[in-house]
N, C-alpha and C positions, 0 to 999 in steps of 0.2 A: 558498145556497151556489153559488159557480160551479163547475161541472163541470171534472173534470181533461182534460186534453188528451194523448191518446197519437198519435202516428206509428209506423205499422208496415210495413214494407216485406214486398213479397211476400204482400200479405194478402187475395186473393180465393180461395186454396184451401189446403186443408192445414193445415199448425199455425199458419200467419199468419192465416187466417180464423178458427180456433177462437180464437186469441189475440183476435182484435178483437172478435168474438161475445160472449166473456166479459167483457170489460172493459167493452164497451157497456152489458152487461146489468147490469154493477156500477156504473152511472152515469157512465162516461167518454164524452167526446166523443172518438170514434175516426176518424184518417184514414187510410183504406186505401189503398196505394198498388201501383201494377202498371203493366206495359207496356201493357196492352190496354184501352180504356175500356169495351168492353161486358163483361168480366170484373169488373172493379171496381165498375162501376155495379150488375151482378146482386148482387155478395155485400153492397155497401151497403144496396141495397133489401132484401135478405133479413134483414139485421141489424135494419134498422129497423123491419121488421113484426115481428119478435122483441120487439124492445122495445117497442113500442107495444101488443102483445098482453099484454106482462106487466106493464107500467105503470112498466117501467125509465124513467130519464130521460136515459140515453145515447143518442147518436145517432151514425152513421157516414156519413163524407163521403169520396167517393171523389177521388183525385189523381193523375195520371199520374207516372209514373217509370220510365224506363228505366236499370237501373243498368250497362247496357253502353255508356252515353253519359254522358259528365262533363259535356256539354250540357245533358243532361236533367236531371241531378242540380242544376245551377245554375239550371235555370229553376224546378225545383221549389221551391227554398230562397228565390227571389225572389217566385213566387206564394205561399207560405206565408208569406211577411214581410207581403205585401199585406193578408192577411186576420187575423193571429195576431200577438200581441206575446209570448207565452210559450209554452213546450213542457215538459210536465211528465214524459212518458215516451218514448223513443226505442228502439224495440224492432227493432234490425236483424236481420230474420228471412229476409229473401230468400237463395235460393241457387241456384248451378247445379253439378250434379255429374255426373260421368261424359259431359262434354259433346264433343261431336267438335272437332278441332282447329279453334279460330277465333280470329282476330285483329280485334279490335274496331277502330272508328275512331279509337280515340286511341292503337292500337298495341301493346295489351296482351292476353295471351291471356285467353281469356272468362272464365274461372273465378276467376282470380287477380283480375280486376277487378271482376266481379260480385260475388262474395263478400267482397273486402277492401277495394281500392283505392277503389271507389265508395262504401262504406259509411264508410272513412275521410274522404273528402271530404265526405259528409253531415254527418258529425258536426262537422267541422269549421265548416259552414257553420250547422249547428242550433245551436252552443255558444252565442252570444248567447242565444238564446231559452231553452236551459236554464238559463241562469245567471240569468234572470229569473223563474223559478218556484220554487215553494215544495216542497224535498225532490225534486228532479229525479232522474230515472233512467235510465241507460243501459246497455242489455241487448244483448249481442251473441250470437246463436246460432250457436255452432259445432259442434264436432263431437270425439268422442273419436278420431276418424282423426287429427286433427291432432297428438294424443299420440306420433302415430308418424312424423311430418316430420323430416326431415332437414336442414334450411336452417338450419346454425349458425353461418351468416355473412350478412352483408348480399350479399355477391356472388351466394351461392347465390339469395337472393331475387329479386335482379336479374335472373339467369339464367331462373328459373321464369317472371318476369312477362313475358320476351318470348322465350320458348322456341321454338326451330324446330320446323317440323313433324316433322322425322326422331328429334328427340330428346323429343318430346312424350308424356308418360304421363297419361292422363286422372286417375287416380287418385292419382299424385305430386302433379301440380297442385292437385288437391283439398284433399290433407292440408297442404301447403305455404298455401294459402290460410286454411285453417283454424287453422294454428298462428299466422299473421299476425293474425288476429282476435283470439286470446289473448293475443299481445303488446302489440297496441293496448289492450285492456281493462287490461291491468296498468300500462301507460305513462299511460294517461289518470287511473288512480286515483292515480298518482304525482304527476302535477301538478294536479289538479282536485278532489283528495278534500276540499278544505275544504267544497265545497259540493255535490258530484256522487256519485252512489251509482252505482258500475260493476259489472257482471258478465257473466261468461261462460257459457253455459249448453250442455250436451249433451243434446239432446231424447231421444236413444235411437234406435234404428232404427226409424222409422215410416212405417207403409203410407201415402204420399202419392204425389202425382204424381212426386216427385223419386225414388222407390224405383222407379218404372217407366219411368225416362227410358231412350231408345232401347231400349225392350223391343219387337220387332214387337207389332202390333195382336191377331194371330191368339194369342199366347202368353201376352196378359194375362190372357186366362180361364183358361189353364191355372194361372197363378199365384195363384188365388183360394184353391185348396185349401192350397197352401204359406203364405198368409196367415193362414187361419184355424188352421193349427196353429202359427204363431208366434205369434198372439194366445193360444191355449192353454198353451203353454210359458213365456211370458213374454219370447219372445225379440225379438218385433215389437210395438210399439205403435200405438193409433188414432191420428189426429191430434190427437184431444181430450186423449189421455193424453201425447203427445208435447208438447203446449203447457202442459201443468201448471205444470212449473217457472216457465217464463216469465212467464206469468200470475201465478202466485204473487209473483214478485219484484217485478213490476210494481205491485201492488196491496196488498202486506204492510204492515199499518200498524204492526206491531213491528218494533224497529229491527233491521238486518241486517247483518252485515259487508260492508264494500265491498270490490272488487277481488279477488273470489274467483270460483273455477270450480265450477260448480253441477251435479248430476246428481240428480234425484229427490228434490228439496229439501234435499239435504245436499251440502256442500263437498266436492270431489274433489281430490285433489293434482295442481299443474302438472306437466308435463311439465320434463325438463332444460333445453331451450331454452326454452321460456315463461319461465322463471325467470330469464332472462339480462336483465338490466338494461340492459346496454351494449348488446346488440342490439336491445333494444325502443326505445331512444333513437336507435340507428342507422336503424332502419326507419321510425320516425316521422319523423325530417328527411329521409329519402329519399322516403318518401312524399310530403311536403309539397313538395318539389323536381318530382316527377311532375305535381302538380295545382296548381303554384303559380299559373298564369294563372287558374285558375277560383276561387282564395280571393279576389282582389281586392285 
């Protein structure tokens, strides 16, 4: 039987790596994407060694993908299409949090583009391959912080996407990008539900690279006891535990309800704004306009 194929963004570390490792050990062929060739090569080699040792039939394959560049997303889709004719699982895991103010080469605030807009573009470009798979799955790793976002209109989203430096709030931009992922999940479920399983996942507060972003090197060692206390109290998860629900949604053979928001393998209520169908449709159309030259 042919191995199922998964693409995982941001798969060289943290919950992305754990998701890739687990799926490969379950027999999946997993494409690990990331910005740095050395890091995804190392991650792929490590997973392949684990599969060989355990006798698993899964394999890991590295492919470059920089979500801060629409050109890179398009090139990834072209390269993918030259090698593969279908995609069983697209796990949109990569994310940026608490980033210093940065405008990408495409003119968008970094967090909004990496977390949402580039995943929107990637999803659109991968849709023909998902359509050709048997029981395909699309999973967005979002965040409970998206429930606290305040973008109740397309105007607010467009302002966040191109926010000025003096108006920039790292946490607020992160929240809005995660709400956008939630709206994307619900809208895709609405228009593609006949063939595609979709889900949004809150992984929990995870002790990963994202957790330590912008923390000075000298302070990271001081945070280790804090992390240990977090594990003991249950407020902080390991990357393996944070990846658990995504892995389960990707590989579970029993039927699951599509278009839902998940945490710890249970559905969680959507926020008020995430339930706004008109906003979801407007955001879909607006996003398409922002990336139209890359959609062909």
